[in-house]
N, C-alpha and C positions, 0 to 999 in steps of 0.2 A: 521381620515382616517388611515388604517392599515399601519405599517411600511413596507418599502420596502428595502430589503437587496440584495447585490450582493456580492458572494464569488468567489474568483479567485483562481484556482489551476490548472495549467497546465503542472505540473510535471509528474512524472512516475505514474504508476498505483497504487503502494503502497501509494503514497502520496495522490492520489485521494480518496482512501478508508479511510484514516486517516482523511480527510477533512470532511467525513460524520459526524465526532463527533460535527462539528460547526452546521450542519443541525439539529442534535438531540437538542443541547442545545438551539438554537435560537428559534426552534419550541416550546420548553418546556416553555420558557419565554414569547414568542409572538406567541401564537397559531394561530392568525389571520394574521400573516404577509406574505408578498409575498416575497419568497426567490428564487433568481436566481442563477445560478452557471455556471462558466466558466471551461471547461475541454479541454484537448488536444484530438484530434481525436484518436480513439482507446479505449478512457477510457469510452466512453458515455454509453456502455452497462452495467456499474455498476449502473446506474441511471434509467434504464427502469422502468417506472411505480412507481418511488419514491414518496411516499405520501406527502412529504413536499416541493416538488419542484414546482414552477410555471413554470419556463422556464429553459431549459438546453441550454447553448450556447458552441459550439464546435469549437475549434480553429484547423484547419488543418495546421500543422506545415511542412508538406511535399510538396515539389514543390514550389509554390508561397507562401512561408511563410510570407513574409512582406506584399504582396498584400492581403493576407487573414486576416492579423492582423489589416490593415487599415479598411477592410469591417467589421470585428468584432467590432472594436471600434465604427464605425458608427452605427451599431446595438444596442451597449450598451447605446449610446447617447439618444436613443429614449425614455428611462426611466430615470427619475430624482429619484436616489436612496437617501434614508435617510442615509444609511450606506454601503460603499463599503470596503469590507474586502479582503486584499491581503495576501495569505498565503505563498508567495514566495519572493525571494530575487534577482529577475533578472529584468534587464531593461525593457523587453517586457512586463511583468506584470505590472511594474511601469507606463508604458505609458498607459496601459488600466485603472490603477487606477486614474491617473491624468486627462486623456481625457475623460473618462465617466462622466456623471453628477452625482456627489454625494455631499451631504450636509456635510457628515463626511467621510474622507478617511483614512483608518487605514492600517498600514503595519509595516514590520520589519525595524529596523534602518540600516540594511545592504543592503537595496534596493538602487541602485544608485539614485533613484528619491525621496527618503524618504524625503528630505527637502521640497518638495511639499505637503506631506501628512498633514492632519490635526492632526493626532495622530500617533506617532512613538512608537514602543515597542521594547525593547532590545532583541536581539536574540543571545543566547550562546548554543553552542553544547558541550557536555561534562561536564555539570554541575550536572548530575544526573537526570535532568527532561526528561520525555518522550516528544516525539514530540506533542502528544495531549495537553500536559500542556503549551507547547509553543503557540500551536494554541489557547488554551483557553485564554492566555494572551492577545490576540487581541480583545477579546469580554468580558473580566472580567468586564469592567466599564459598560457594557450593562447588564450583567447576575450576575455572582458571581465567586468565586475562586475554586469551586469545579471541579474536572476532569470530562470532558465530555468522552463519550466511543462512538467510531464508530458503525455504524449498517448498514447493507444491508437487501434489502427486495425482495428475490426471489419470484416470483409469483408461482402459481400451475403449469403454463406451464414450468417455468424453472425447477421446482422439477420433472417434467415429462420427461425431457430430457434423464435421464438415471435412471433405477431401479437397485440399488444395491442388491446384494444377501447375506443374512447372515450378520454376523458381518464382518466389513471390516475396512482396514486402507489406507489412502490416502498419497501419497508421490509426492511432487512437487519438483523434483531434480535440476531444472535449475535456472540460474539468468542471468541477462544482463551482469554482470561482473564476469570474471572467477575466481577471487580471493574470491568472495563471495559465490562461488559454490563449495560444497563438491564433490570430485572426483567420477566419475562413479562407479568406483571399490568399493568404500566405500558403496555407495547406493546398490550396488548389494549384498555385504556382509550383509548389514542390512536387506534386503528383505529375504535373505535366512535364517535368524535367527528369523524371525517373526513366530507366531504360524501358523502351517500348515492348521488348521481348519478356518482360516480367509483369506478372499479375499484381494487382494492388487491391488489398482488402481493408475496409474501413470498419473499425471495431468500436464497441461501446455497448451500453445498455440500451433498453427500449426507448428511453428518453432522448438518446443522442442520435437516433435514426434519422431524424428530419435534418440535422445539421450535417451528418455524413452525406446524405442524398444531395443536399445543396453543394457540398465540396465536390462530390463525383461529378455533378452536372456541369460545375464550373470548370472542372479539370478536363472533362471530356472522356473520363475513364474512372474505373475503380468500382469493384464490387461492394455493396453495403451489407455488412454481417452484423451491424449493431442491433442487438435486441434477438439475435437468432441463435446465439451461442450461450451456454452456460459459462460461469466464471472459469472453471476448469477446462472447458473445451476452448475458451479463448486462450487460456495459458498454453494449452497443446499447440494451438496454431501458431502463436508468437514463437514458440521454441524452434519451429522449422523455418521460420523467416530469414531471409538474407539480411534484413534490417527491420527493426521495429522503431517507428517515430512516435514520440510521446510528449506530452507536456510534463510539468513537475505535478504528477498525480499518480493514481494507483496502477495504471498500466506500467509505469516505470519500474515498480517494485515487483510486479508480476513478472517482468523481463528478467530482472535480477534474480527471482526465486527459481526461474527456469533455465538460467544461464543462457539467456537469449541475447543476441546483439541488440543494442538499443542506442538510439540518438535521443537524448532528452533535452528538450527546449525550455529554458528557464526564462521567463519573462519578468514578472515583478518580483518574484522570490529569487533567491541566490543558493548555490550549492552548499555555501558555508553553514547554512542552517541544518545541514547533515541528512538530506535526503536524496543524494545523487546516486548514480549507478554503482553498483557494488563489485562488478566484475570487469575483467580486463577487456572484454569486449563492449564495453559502454563508453559513451562519449557525451559531452556536454556542449550545447550551443547556447550562447547568450549574446546580448548586444555588446559590442566593443566600444560603444559610446559611455563616457563617464557621466552618470546621472546622479545628482545629489539627492534624488527622490527614491533611489532604489538601494535596497528593498524598501518598500512602502508598508511592509506588514509580513508576519509570519504565514499566515494563511491566503493572503490575496484579498481582493475586494471585488464588489459586483460592478465596479466601474473604476476608470483610472482616477485617482484623487486629483491629478494636475489636468486632466482632460486630453492629454496628447498621446499616451500610451506608447511612447518611444521605446520603452523597454522591450516591446513586442514587435512593433512595426520596423525596428531598426535591424531586425535580424534577417539577413539575405537568404531566401530559399536555396540559392545556388551552393551556399556553404553546407546546408542539410543534405543536398543531393549528391555532393562530391564524395 
């Protein structure tokens, strides 16, 4: 009987993109396997029509979060999995891992319920490894030690959501966290310096549209597509760009999954955390100033703790445009 895998990744959008590396590798080693995936509501669009997925489970964390969690666990228990792979370090996913039916349960040692797992993997941030290498450690005993790469699969329909004109560049200027986000004025400076014969498209979700409009107005150019494209439609557009400019956020990982050129701007966080570009066509920009306050946290903050935000304002747009 083919193996049955369950992968659990209910964190943010970028984390869900990176989890596709496990789908790729498990399918390569077990092409007949049935692979199921759990994601949070809002991220399911990434997996529409995914060729390696048998079933996608969606956890709605809004509203009746705990009630929905209990319902989801009941759904997961209908299948007896050979391997349940938990990509997270949080109690809720630990409960899914322990209470779903799995012959082998695998997760990181930092999960509060890891002592119930049949296999625990050490989790260290800042040791130079990329997140996909940490994820691979969860399945290395089933596959091998080579680095897996994420991949997304936009369909013809997704690719037809928007038709770009000529040579173009994409900019995804926002982030959930303020200190991960290059200031709007810097983005406007960058756009103003890009080649005049190339189109500029500003990307993001519906909540990012106002910021994108302000940036385009300040730069005097740029078409705002934020909120107009699906997740896979955005991925398809980024794939064809001459360059994609992003923060340390989900669009960075979408670019890696599409093997698209990307310039990643790191403000309060640092590439050593393991979330930088994965392909040879990716580059990193960060301040050259030595700041004793950087990094100020793993996920960023809603304001600069020091009040000066020099980790962001010290990055010259000319370096990004070159």
